[in-house]
C-alpha positions as CSV (number, residue, x, y, z in Angstrom):
1,M,-9.3,-11.2,17.1
2,T,-6.1,-10.5,15.8
3,D,-3.3,-9.0,17.4
4,Q,-1.2,-7.6,14.6
5,T,-1.4,-6.2,11.7
6,T,1.0,-5.9,8.2
7,H,0.7,-2.1,9.1
8,D,1.3,-2.2,12.7
9,A,3.8,0.3,13.5
10,E,6.1,1.2,16.8
11,A,4.2,4.0,19.2
12,D,4.7,7.4,18.6
13,A,2.9,10.2,21.1
14,R,3.8,12.8,18.4
15,N,0.9,11.9,16.6
16,D,-1.1,12.7,18.8
17,D,-0.7,16.1,18.0
18,I,0.1,16.4,14.1
19,L,-1.0,18.9,11.4
20,I,-3.3,17.0,8.8
21,W,-3.5,18.5,4.9
22,V,-7.0,19.3,4.2
23,N,-7.8,21.0,0.7
24,G,-5.5,23.4,1.0
25,A,-5.3,24.3,5.4
26,L,-3.3,22.4,7.6
27,V,-5.1,21.7,10.6
28,H,-5.0,20.0,14.2
29,K,-5.7,16.4,13.9
30,D,-8.5,16.8,16.2
31,E,-10.1,19.4,13.6
32,A,-9.6,17.5,10.3
33,K,-12.7,16.5,8.5
34,V,-15.0,16.6,5.7
35,S,-18.1,17.0,5.1
36,V,-20.8,14.0,5.2
37,Y,-21.8,15.0,1.7
38,D,-17.8,13.9,0.3
39,S,-18.3,11.3,-2.3
40,G,-15.5,9.6,-0.5
41,F,-17.0,9.2,2.4
42,M,-20.4,8.7,1.2
43,L,-19.5,6.4,-2.1
44,G,-15.9,5.6,-1.7
45,D,-15.8,7.6,-4.4
46,G,-11.9,8.6,-4.5
47,M,-8.1,7.6,-5.4
48,W,-5.1,7.2,-2.7
49,E,-2.1,6.7,-2.9
50,G,0.6,6.1,0.8
51,M,4.7,6.8,0.3
52,R,7.2,7.0,2.7
53,L,9.5,9.4,3.6
54,Y,13.3,8.8,3.7
55,D,16.1,11.9,4.5
56,G,13.4,14.5,3.9
57,E,12.2,12.6,0.2
58,W,9.4,10.6,-0.8
59,A,10.5,7.3,-2.1
60,F,10.3,6.3,-5.8
61,F,7.7,9.5,-5.9
62,D,7.5,9.9,-9.5
63,D,5.6,6.1,-9.7
64,H,3.3,6.7,-7.0
65,M,2.5,10.3,-9.5
66,D,2.0,7.9,-12.4
67,R,-0.1,5.3,-10.5
68,L,-1.9,7.9,-9.0
69,F,-2.6,9.7,-11.6
70,N,-3.2,7.1,-14.3
71,S,-6.2,6.2,-11.7
72,L,-8.1,9.6,-11.8
73,K,-7.6,10.0,-14.9
74,S,-9.3,6.7,-15.4
75,V,-12.4,7.2,-13.6
76,S,-12.5,11.1,-14.9
77,L,-11.8,12.4,-11.6
78,R,-9.8,15.6,-12.2
79,I,-7.9,18.2,-10.4
80,D,-5.6,21.2,-11.0
81,E,-2.7,20.3,-8.6
82,G,0.1,17.9,-11.0
83,P,2.8,15.9,-9.2
84,D,4.7,19.2,-8.1
85,D,2.0,20.7,-6.4
86,I,1.0,17.4,-4.7
87,R,4.8,17.1,-3.7
88,A,5.0,20.6,-2.3
89,L,1.9,19.9,0.0
90,L,3.4,17.0,0.7
91,D,6.5,18.7,1.7
92,Q,4.6,21.1,3.7
93,T,2.7,18.8,5.7
94,A,5.7,17.0,6.7
95,R,7.6,20.0,7.8
96,A,4.7,21.0,9.7
97,N,5.0,18.4,11.6
98,G,8.9,18.2,12.0
99,M,9.2,15.2,10.2
100,T,12.4,13.8,8.0
101,S,12.3,10.6,8.2
102,D,10.4,7.3,9.3
103,A,7.1,9.2,8.3
104,H,4.3,7.7,6.2
105,C,1.9,9.6,3.5
106,R,-1.9,9.0,2.8
107,L,-2.9,11.3,0.3
108,M,-6.9,10.8,-0.3
109,I,-8.3,12.7,-3.5
110,T,-12.4,12.5,-3.7
111,R,-14.8,14.1,-6.3
112,G,-15.7,16.5,-3.2
113,R,-19.3,17.1,-1.8
114,K,-22.0,16.2,-3.4
115,A,-25.0,18.7,-4.1
116,K,-27.0,15.8,-3.2
117,P,-26.5,12.6,-1.3
118,F,-27.1,10.0,-4.4
119,Q,-24.4,8.2,-6.2
120,H,-24.2,10.2,-10.0
121,P,-20.6,11.9,-9.7
122,G,-22.5,14.9,-12.0
123,L,-23.8,15.5,-8.5
124,S,-20.1,16.8,-7.2
125,R,-20.2,20.1,-8.2
126,F,-18.0,21.7,-5.9
127,G,-14.7,20.5,-6.5
128,P,-12.6,17.5,-5.9
129,T,-11.0,17.5,-1.5
130,I,-7.6,16.6,-1.2
131,V,-6.4,15.3,2.1
132,A,-3.0,14.0,3.3
133,I,-2.4,13.0,6.3
134,V,1.3,12.5,7.3
135,E,2.0,10.6,10.8
136,H,5.2,9.3,12.6
137,S,5.6,5.9,11.3
138,K,8.2,3.1,11.7
139,P,7.5,-0.5,10.9
140,S,6.4,-2.8,13.6
141,E,9.6,-4.7,14.8
142,N,7.6,-7.3,15.8
143,V,6.1,-8.4,12.9
144,Q,9.6,-7.3,11.1
145,S,11.3,-10.2,12.7
146,Q,8.7,-13.1,13.7
147,G,6.4,-12.3,10.4
148,I,3.1,-12.4,9.6
149,R,0.4,-14.9,10.1
150,L,-2.3,-16.0,7.1
151,A,-5.9,-17.4,6.4
152,T,-6.9,-18.3,2.6
153,V,-10.7,-16.5,2.8
154,P,-13.7,-17.4,0.1
155,Q,-13.5,-13.5,-0.7
156,V,-11.3,-13.0,-3.8
157,R,-10.0,-10.4,-5.8
158,G,-12.3,-10.1,-8.6
159,L,-11.7,-9.2,-12.6
160,P,-10.7,-6.4,-13.9
161,M,-14.9,-5.7,-15.4
162,S,-16.2,-5.9,-11.8
163,Q,-13.4,-3.3,-10.2
164,D,-10.0,-3.5,-11.4
165,A,-7.5,-3.9,-8.2
166,K,-4.9,-1.7,-9.8
167,Y,-7.4,0.8,-8.7
168,N,-5.3,2.2,-4.9
169,S,-9.7,3.2,-4.6
170,H,-11.4,4.5,-1.8
171,S,-14.0,1.3,-1.9
172,K,-12.3,-0.8,-0.1
173,L,-15.3,-3.2,1.3
174,N,-13.4,-6.4,-0.7
175,C,-10.6,-6.1,1.1
176,V,-12.2,-5.3,4.3
177,I,-14.3,-8.7,4.4
178,A,-11.6,-10.5,3.7
179,C,-9.5,-9.1,5.9
180,L,-12.5,-9.9,8.7
181,Q,-12.4,-13.5,7.4
182,A,-8.8,-14.3,8.3
183,E,-8.9,-12.4,11.7
184,Q,-12.5,-14.9,12.4
185,A,-10.2,-17.1,11.4
186,G,-7.9,-16.0,14.1
187,A,-5.2,-15.1,11.7
188,D,-4.1,-11.6,11.2
189,E,-4.6,-11.1,7.9
190,A,-6.3,-12.6,4.3
191,L,-4.6,-14.8,1.5
192,M,-6.9,-13.7,-1.7
193,L,-7.0,-16.3,-4.7
194,D,-8.1,-14.5,-7.8
195,P,-11.2,-15.6,-9.8
196,H,-9.6,-18.7,-11.3
197,G,-8.5,-20.2,-7.6
198,F,-4.9,-19.3,-8.0
199,V,-2.9,-17.0,-5.5
200,N,-3.0,-13.7,-5.6
201,T,-2.3,-10.8,-2.7
202,T,-3.3,-10.7,1.3
203,N,-6.1,-7.8,1.6
204,A,-3.2,-5.3,2.4
205,C,-0.2,-6.1,0.4
206,N,1.3,-7.8,-2.6
207,F,2.3,-11.2,-1.9
208,F,5.7,-13.5,-2.5
209,I,6.9,-17.3,-2.2
210,V,9.8,-18.5,-2.1
211,R,10.5,-22.3,-4.0
212,K,14.2,-23.6,-4.1
213,G,15.9,-20.5,-4.6
214,E,13.1,-18.9,-7.3
215,V,10.9,-15.8,-6.3
216,W,7.4,-16.4,-7.5
217,T,4.4,-14.1,-7.9
218,S,0.9,-13.8,-9.2
219,T,0.9,-12.8,-13.1
220,G,-0.4,-9.4,-12.1
221,D,-3.2,-9.9,-13.6
222,Y,-5.6,-9.7,-10.5
223,C,-3.3,-7.8,-7.7
224,M,-3.0,-4.2,-6.6
225,N,-0.7,-2.2,-9.0
226,G,1.9,-2.5,-6.5
227,V,5.2,0.5,-6.4
228,T,7.1,-2.0,-3.7
229,R,6.3,-5.3,-5.9
230,Q,7.5,-3.7,-9.4
231,K,10.8,-2.7,-7.3
232,V,11.0,-6.0,-6.0
233,I,10.8,-7.8,-9.0
234,D,13.1,-5.2,-11.1
235,L,15.6,-6.3,-8.4
236,C,15.6,-10.2,-8.8
237,R,15.9,-9.4,-12.3
238,A,18.7,-7.2,-12.2
239,D,21.0,-9.1,-9.1
240,G,20.2,-12.4,-10.9
241,I,17.7,-13.7,-8.5
242,P,15.1,-16.2,-10.6
243,V,12.3,-14.4,-10.6
244,L,8.4,-16.1,-12.0
245,E,5.2,-14.0,-12.1
246,K,2.7,-17.1,-12.8
247,N,-0.2,-18.9,-11.7
248,Y,0.5,-21.3,-8.5
249,S,-1.7,-23.1,-6.5
250,L,-1.8,-23.1,-2.4
251,Y,0.1,-26.4,-3.1
252,E,2.7,-24.5,-4.0
253,A,2.7,-21.8,-1.9
254,Y,2.0,-24.5,1.5
255,G,5.0,-25.9,0.3
256,A,7.3,-22.6,-0.3
257,D,11.4,-22.4,2.1
258,E,10.0,-18.2,2.1
259,A,7.0,-16.5,1.7
260,F,6.5,-12.0,2.0
261,L,4.7,-9.5,1.2
262,T,5.7,-6.1,-0.8
263,G,4.0,-3.2,0.1
264,T,5.6,0.5,0.7
265,F,5.0,0.7,4.7
266,G,6.7,-2.6,5.5
267,A,8.8,-2.3,2.7
268,Q,9.8,-6.6,2.7
269,T,7.4,-8.6,5.7
270,P,7.8,-11.7,6.5
271,V,5.3,-14.6,6.5
272,A,4.8,-17.1,9.5
273,E,2.1,-19.3,8.3
274,I,-0.7,-19.9,5.8
275,D,-3.7,-21.4,7.1
276,G,-1.6,-23.3,10.7
277,K,0.8,-24.6,8.1
278,S,4.2,-23.7,9.1
279,I,6.6,-22.2,5.9
280,G,10.2,-23.1,5.4
281,N,12.2,-23.8,8.5
282,G,11.8,-20.1,9.6
283,E,15.1,-18.7,7.8
284,R,14.9,-16.5,5.0
285,P,17.9,-15.8,2.8
286,V,16.7,-15.0,0.1
287,M,13.4,-11.9,1.6
288,M,16.5,-10.5,3.2
289,R,19.3,-10.2,0.4
290,I,15.7,-8.8,-1.5
291,R,15.5,-6.1,1.4
292,A,19.7,-5.1,1.4
293,L,18.9,-4.3,-2.5
294,Y,15.8,-2.5,-1.9
295,K,17.0,-0.7,1.0
296,R,19.9,0.3,-1.0
297,L,17.4,0.9,-4.0
298,V,15.4,3.2,-1.5
299,A,18.9,5.4,-0.5
300,E,19.7,5.9,-4.4
301,N,16.2,6.8,-5.2
302,V,16.4,9.4,-2.7
303,A,19.8,10.3,-3.6
304,A,19.2,11.0,-7.4
305,Q,16.1,13.3,-5.7
306,K,18.1,15.5,-4.0
307,A,20.3,15.9,-6.6
308,G,17.7,16.4,-9.4
309,R,16.8,19.2,-6.5
310,K,20.0,21.0,-6.4
311,A,20.4,21.3,-10.4
């Protein structure tokens, strides 16, 4: 089995006693429960967001809310809360746990408890379930420096009409299967292809390569609608780094000078090898440049949010 994952965090004993938001109440981690009839548990019928806390602010909060509420609307999952209410409950949860930075949230919204254990959404008659887990969470220094080992897997990212990857859905079995296949191949995580055989994403993050100074990523047609992915594309364009959203094959990925993953948790995580083949010579100047630009962008976003609260 694998020794590390993209989401490895430094050990923090404080997480043993965190309080978790469950439907309007803060409860101890050991008591945080939902019904076995909950549509999220029973069917994976729900949406989630991952966000990081920097100096008391949730980075790129508006972008995350745009994605969340677009997803909820697309599956007709209605909640009474708006973005300001979501921010308030996240802030309350973070304060209750004494968190201002180096914290990560998983916000989960499901269609709620069902009257009977069957699929039809009309059986969810008791209102949505809202849970927010906020943990003390600092990405593993080992992963951030040494990188992740990927294996290409048979499981692919599907067509939008089967289950659009742009949904941050609780239904993640496709990605879980991919991760299992990668582990069974001796890698840390999976590199997934799209239905046409082009390189797409990993099971957990979006994927980029660097070839001769150019940054490449997938077309976006079959990948997660990543907030960090888009920030990296925008930063490259603004800073004069050539960036392409295009179809490319494993041939280009194997011969890349650098490869890295993007996600809210790890920001930019280096890839050390794909299918046992080392990527580049171990130096990552383009990724490190992007990492510095991203860190600055986060600081600017946090400062803007603070200024907005004072206005």
